[in-house]
C-alpha positions as CSV (number, residue, x, y, z in Angstrom):
1,M,28.5,5.5,-21.6
2,S,28.2,2.4,-19.4
3,Q,27.2,-1.2,-21.0
4,A,24.0,-0.8,-18.2
5,A,23.0,2.4,-20.2
6,I,23.2,0.6,-23.8
7,T,20.6,-2.2,-24.5
8,H,19.8,-4.2,-27.4
9,R,16.3,-5.7,-28.8
10,P,17.0,-8.6,-30.8
11,V,15.0,-8.5,-34.1
12,L,12.9,-11.4,-35.0
13,A,13.7,-13.5,-31.6
14,A,11.1,-15.8,-31.5
15,E,11.2,-16.3,-34.9
16,A,14.4,-16.8,-35.5
17,I,14.7,-19.2,-32.6
18,D,11.8,-21.4,-33.8
19,A,13.2,-21.5,-37.1
20,L,16.2,-23.2,-35.9
21,A,14.0,-26.0,-34.4
22,L,16.0,-26.7,-31.5
23,R,17.2,-30.1,-30.4
24,P,17.6,-29.9,-26.4
25,D,20.7,-32.0,-26.2
26,G,22.2,-30.0,-29.7
27,T,25.1,-28.2,-30.6
28,Y,24.6,-24.4,-31.9
29,V,26.4,-21.5,-33.1
30,D,25.3,-17.8,-32.4
31,G,27.6,-16.2,-35.0
32,T,26.7,-12.5,-34.2
33,F,26.3,-12.5,-30.1
34,G,25.8,-9.0,-29.6
35,R,24.3,-8.4,-26.1
36,G,22.9,-11.9,-26.1
37,G,19.4,-11.7,-26.5
38,H,19.6,-14.6,-29.2
39,S,21.8,-16.8,-26.8
40,R,20.1,-16.9,-23.9
41,L,16.9,-17.9,-25.8
42,I,18.6,-20.8,-27.3
43,L,19.9,-21.7,-23.9
44,E,16.5,-21.6,-22.3
45,R,15.8,-24.3,-24.9
46,L,18.9,-26.7,-24.5
47,D,19.2,-29.3,-21.8
48,A,22.1,-30.2,-19.7
49,G,23.7,-31.9,-23.0
50,G,23.5,-28.7,-25.2
51,R,26.0,-26.6,-26.2
52,L,26.0,-22.8,-27.4
53,I,29.1,-21.7,-29.5
54,A,28.8,-17.7,-29.7
55,L,31.1,-15.6,-31.8
56,D,31.8,-11.8,-32.0
57,R,34.3,-9.5,-33.2
58,D,33.3,-6.7,-31.2
59,P,35.2,-6.6,-27.6
60,D,32.3,-4.9,-26.0
61,A,30.0,-7.6,-26.6
62,V,32.9,-10.0,-25.8
63,A,33.1,-8.6,-22.4
64,A,28.9,-8.5,-22.2
65,A,28.9,-12.5,-22.9
66,H,31.4,-13.3,-20.1
67,G,28.6,-12.1,-17.8
68,I,26.7,-15.3,-19.0
69,A,27.9,-17.9,-16.4
70,D,26.5,-21.3,-17.9
71,A,29.0,-24.3,-18.6
72,R,27.3,-25.0,-22.1
73,F,28.1,-21.7,-23.4
74,S,31.4,-20.3,-24.9
75,I,32.4,-16.9,-26.7
76,T,35.0,-16.6,-29.1
77,H,36.3,-13.0,-30.0
78,A,36.5,-13.3,-33.7
79,P,34.3,-12.0,-36.5
80,F,32.0,-15.0,-38.2
81,S,34.4,-15.5,-41.3
82,A,36.4,-17.4,-39.0
83,L,33.7,-19.7,-38.2
84,A,35.4,-22.9,-39.1
85,Q,38.3,-21.8,-37.1
86,A,36.5,-20.9,-34.1
87,L,34.7,-24.1,-34.1
88,D,38.0,-26.6,-34.6
89,A,39.4,-24.7,-31.6
90,K,36.2,-25.8,-29.4
91,G,36.6,-29.4,-30.8
92,V,32.9,-29.1,-32.5
93,A,33.1,-30.9,-35.7
94,R,29.3,-30.2,-36.8
95,A,26.4,-28.1,-35.3
96,Q,22.7,-28.7,-35.4
97,G,21.9,-24.9,-36.3
98,M,23.7,-21.8,-36.8
99,L,21.9,-17.9,-36.2
100,F,23.7,-15.0,-37.9
101,D,21.9,-11.5,-37.3
102,L,24.0,-9.3,-39.7
103,G,24.5,-6.0,-39.5
104,V,25.4,-3.1,-36.5
105,S,23.8,-3.5,-33.3
106,S,22.2,-1.0,-31.0
107,P,24.9,-0.6,-28.6
108,Q,27.2,0.1,-31.3
109,L,24.9,2.6,-33.1
110,D,23.9,4.5,-29.5
111,D,27.3,4.6,-27.7
112,P,28.7,8.4,-29.6
113,A,32.4,6.8,-28.7
114,R,31.7,4.2,-31.3
115,G,31.4,6.7,-34.3
116,F,28.5,4.2,-36.0
117,S,25.6,7.1,-35.9
118,F,25.2,10.7,-37.2
119,R,22.6,11.1,-34.3
120,A,25.7,12.1,-31.9
121,D,28.6,13.6,-32.6
122,G,31.9,11.5,-31.8
123,P,35.2,10.3,-33.2
124,L,34.4,8.8,-36.5
125,D,35.6,5.1,-36.2
126,M,33.2,2.9,-37.1
127,R,35.0,-0.4,-36.7
128,M,33.0,-3.3,-35.3
129,D,36.4,-4.4,-33.8
130,P,38.5,-1.0,-32.9
131,S,41.7,-3.0,-32.7
132,Q,41.9,-3.9,-36.2
133,G,42.0,-2.1,-39.6
134,L,41.3,1.4,-40.6
135,S,38.8,3.3,-38.9
136,A,36.3,5.5,-41.5
137,A,38.2,8.6,-41.0
138,D,41.7,6.9,-41.8
139,W,39.8,5.9,-44.8
140,L,38.3,9.2,-45.8
141,A,41.5,10.9,-45.4
142,T,43.0,9.0,-48.2
143,A,40.6,7.6,-50.3
144,S,40.5,9.1,-54.0
145,E,37.2,11.0,-55.0
146,A,36.6,8.3,-57.5
147,Q,36.8,5.4,-54.7
148,L,34.4,7.7,-52.3
149,R,31.8,7.9,-55.4
150,E,32.2,4.2,-55.8
151,V,31.6,3.2,-52.0
152,I,29.0,5.4,-51.2
153,G,27.1,4.9,-54.5
154,G,27.5,1.1,-54.3
155,Y,27.2,0.1,-50.8
156,G,25.3,3.0,-49.6
157,E,23.1,2.8,-52.9
158,E,23.2,6.6,-52.8
159,R,22.1,8.5,-55.8
160,F,23.6,11.7,-55.0
161,A,27.1,9.7,-54.3
162,K,29.2,12.0,-57.0
163,Q,28.1,15.4,-55.1
164,I,28.9,13.8,-51.8
165,A,32.5,12.6,-53.1
166,A,33.1,16.0,-54.3
167,A,32.2,17.8,-51.2
168,L,34.2,15.2,-49.1
169,V,37.2,15.8,-50.9
170,A,37.0,19.7,-51.2
171,A,36.2,20.0,-47.2
172,R,39.3,17.7,-46.3
173,R,41.7,20.3,-48.1
174,D,41.0,22.6,-45.6
175,A,40.5,20.1,-42.0
176,P,40.5,16.6,-41.9
177,I,36.9,14.8,-41.6
178,R,37.3,13.4,-38.0
179,T,33.8,13.3,-36.2
180,T,30.3,12.3,-37.4
181,R,29.0,15.6,-36.9
182,Q,31.4,17.0,-39.5
183,L,30.7,14.4,-42.0
184,A,27.0,14.4,-41.6
185,D,26.9,18.2,-42.0
186,L,28.9,17.9,-45.0
187,V,26.7,15.1,-46.5
188,G,23.7,17.3,-45.6
189,A,24.8,20.2,-47.4
190,A,26.0,18.0,-50.8
191,V,22.4,16.3,-50.5
192,R,20.2,18.1,-52.9
193,T,16.6,16.2,-52.0
194,R,16.1,14.7,-48.7
195,E,13.7,11.3,-48.6
196,P,10.6,11.7,-46.3
197,G,11.8,10.5,-42.8
198,Q,15.5,9.7,-43.5
199,D,18.3,11.9,-42.4
200,P,20.8,12.8,-45.8
201,A,23.7,11.1,-44.2
202,T,22.0,7.5,-43.5
203,R,23.5,5.8,-47.0
204,T,26.7,7.5,-46.7
205,F,27.3,6.3,-43.0
206,Q,26.1,2.7,-44.2
207,A,28.5,2.7,-46.9
208,L,31.4,3.8,-44.6
209,R,30.6,1.0,-42.3
210,I,30.0,-1.4,-44.7
211,L,33.5,-0.7,-46.5
212,V,35.1,-0.2,-43.1
213,N,34.0,-3.9,-41.6
214,R,34.3,-5.7,-44.9
215,E,30.5,-6.9,-44.1
216,L,29.9,-8.3,-47.6
217,A,32.9,-9.9,-48.1
218,E,32.5,-11.4,-43.9
219,V,29.1,-12.9,-45.3
220,S,30.3,-14.6,-48.4
221,L,32.7,-16.2,-46.7
222,M,30.9,-17.1,-43.7
223,L,27.8,-18.9,-45.6
224,P,30.5,-21.7,-47.3
225,Q,31.6,-22.5,-43.8
226,A,28.2,-22.7,-42.0
227,I,26.7,-25.3,-44.7
228,E,30.0,-27.7,-44.4
229,R,29.6,-27.2,-40.7
230,L,26.4,-28.3,-40.4
231,A,25.3,-31.6,-39.7
232,P,22.5,-33.3,-41.8
233,G,19.3,-31.8,-40.7
234,G,20.9,-28.6,-39.1
235,R,19.1,-25.4,-39.9
236,L,20.9,-22.0,-41.0
237,A,19.3,-18.7,-40.0
238,V,20.4,-15.7,-41.2
239,I,18.3,-12.4,-40.3
240,A,19.8,-9.1,-42.7
241,F,18.7,-5.4,-42.6
242,H,19.8,-4.0,-45.8
243,S,19.4,-5.2,-49.4
244,L,23.4,-6.0,-50.1
245,E,23.8,-8.5,-47.7
246,D,20.2,-10.0,-48.0
247,R,21.0,-10.5,-51.4
248,I,24.0,-12.5,-51.2
249,V,22.2,-14.8,-48.5
250,K,19.3,-15.4,-50.9
251,R,21.1,-16.1,-53.8
252,F,23.8,-18.3,-51.8
253,M,20.9,-20.4,-50.5
254,Q,19.1,-20.8,-53.8
255,A,22.1,-21.7,-55.2
256,C,22.6,-24.8,-52.6
257,A,19.3,-25.7,-52.9
258,R,19.6,-26.8,-56.5
259,P,21.9,-29.8,-57.3
260,V,25.4,-29.1,-58.6
261,L,25.5,-31.0,-61.7
262,P,28.8,-33.3,-62.6
263,R,30.8,-32.0,-65.5
264,D,30.1,-35.6,-67.0
265,L,26.4,-35.3,-68.6
266,P,23.8,-36.7,-69.7
267,L,22.5,-38.2,-66.4
268,R,19.7,-40.3,-65.8
269,A,17.1,-38.6,-63.0
270,S,18.1,-41.2,-60.8
271,E,21.7,-40.1,-61.3
272,L,20.9,-36.2,-60.3
273,P,22.8,-35.5,-57.2
274,Q,21.3,-34.2,-54.1
275,A,21.2,-30.3,-53.5
276,L,23.5,-29.0,-50.2
277,L,20.6,-27.1,-48.9
278,R,16.6,-26.7,-48.5
279,I,14.9,-23.7,-48.3
280,V,12.8,-23.8,-45.2
281,G,9.7,-21.7,-45.6
282,K,9.2,-18.0,-47.1
283,P,11.7,-15.1,-45.9
284,V,10.1,-13.6,-42.9
285,R,9.9,-10.2,-41.8
286,P,8.8,-8.6,-38.5
287,A,5.3,-7.8,-37.9
288,R,3.8,-4.6,-37.4
289,A,3.7,-4.6,-33.7
290,E,7.4,-5.0,-33.6
291,T,8.4,-2.6,-36.0
292,A,6.2,-0.2,-33.8
293,A,8.0,-1.3,-30.7
294,N,11.2,-0.9,-32.5
295,P,11.9,1.1,-35.7
296,R,15.1,-0.1,-36.3
297,A,13.6,-3.6,-37.2
298,R,11.5,-2.5,-40.1
299,S,14.1,-3.6,-42.8
300,A,15.0,-6.8,-41.4
301,V,14.5,-10.3,-43.0
302,L,15.0,-14.0,-42.0
303,R,15.8,-16.4,-44.2
304,V,16.3,-20.1,-43.5
305,A,17.6,-23.2,-44.9
306,E,18.1,-26.6,-43.9
307,R,21.0,-29.0,-44.7
308,T,20.5,-32.2,-46.3
309,D,22.9,-35.2,-46.5
310,A,24.5,-34.4,-49.3
311,P,28.5,-34.8,-49.0
312,F,30.0,-31.2,-49.0
313,D,32.8,-30.7,-51.5
314,P,34.4,-27.3,-51.6
315,S,34.8,-27.0,-55.3
316,L,31.0,-27.2,-55.2
317,I,30.9,-23.7,-54.3
318,N,33.0,-22.4,-57.1
319,R,30.8,-24.3,-59.2
320,I,27.5,-23.0,-58.1
321,E,27.1,-20.1,-60.6
322,P,30.6,-18.9,-59.9
323,D,30.5,-15.8,-57.9
324,A,27.0,-15.0,-58.7
325,W,26.0,-15.1,-55.0
326,R,28.6,-13.0,-54.0
327,S,27.8,-9.7,-56.3
């Protein structure tokens, strides 16, 4: 499918850009370029002294980004877990704002060759960067029944994970599961009760996509780098589309919005350290008009936090409810 035929409508676009409180001469990061909807809106608000650094691990997204002929803009082919490395390569010590639009993009879902969707038959790939790691088909070929059950139940929050895992193991004894239609049909036959308005394969496809792309690990690795590289007063805006990612973002922001107490206690009130972040407003969800125009927006939630001038110490991250925000 041609790039021209694949479009992407950025979710919560106006809300996310407003949340960044953009400075015209600031340096900003779009950690998930996609097809550039958010990037173009940011560039509209920057003057000649502004700068936008974008990242994406999808080669198709990087190719699309090369269509932006703007000296203030650059694109790096990398996952956002490589944020600090990407900023170092650009000579950027601190940014005034960062935006991350998590999950899969419409161009990825709508291109059957990418294997993300059960709505059209295609190779069962699901990798955001097809040059890296195992495809979903390769993982399905070797995973044990217990691993299948754990991934589908944990990442997909699928209550029929046991039945689906058993069906997949039985099916692959006869032939490899190599296409999206094969997988969708197998899952559909194994799921006893269909949720209204949802294809029975939805949760299994979500689980495999999260696993193949290490999506939860990517978020957990990115967040500490983001607050380390934000300038005081800089905003971190994150849009999540499912509960597992949103839970990590929520817990991280809440934990960093509390002072990290030193080990030598007690302290006077005046000696309490400053928190690393200040949460800005309440979580924002799409308005009814947006979800009506773009049903894929319905599960989105935007969370925003602002960096304080508290010094960043990498050891603080492991002292903020160790590992609690990663779970």
